[in-house]
C-alpha positions, 0 to 999 in steps of 0.5 A: 715188612714189605709186601708187594701186591698187584693192584686189583682190577675193578673192571669185571671183563678185564678180570675175566680176560686176565684169568683166562690168559693165566689159564691159557698160559698154565695149560700151555706150560703143562702141555709142553712139560708133558710133551717133554716127558713123552719125548724122553720116555720114547727116547729111553725105550728106543735106547733100551731096545737098541742096547738089548739087541746089540750087546751080548751078555757080559761074562766075568773074566776068570779069577786068577789063582790066589797068591801064596801067603806073604807074596805081594802081587803087582807089576814092578820095574827094577831100577838100577843105580848109575855107576858111581864115578870115583 
């Protein structure tokens, strides 16, 4: 199997600088992610507040009376056959 490894740095100062750079990058990504989450949360709260004050309670329409047994309800169109030519 093939394994790829980065060459290990022997200079201690270079190793410390590389570790510090990695920590700075990770901290920046974490901060950016938290900022995105905060912006989404604030947007959601604003939208919920706007919708709470804007909309009225939803009322269900009255249910029509039940049809008689054996009756199929729906919308129909009567089709007439054209007159036959003899």
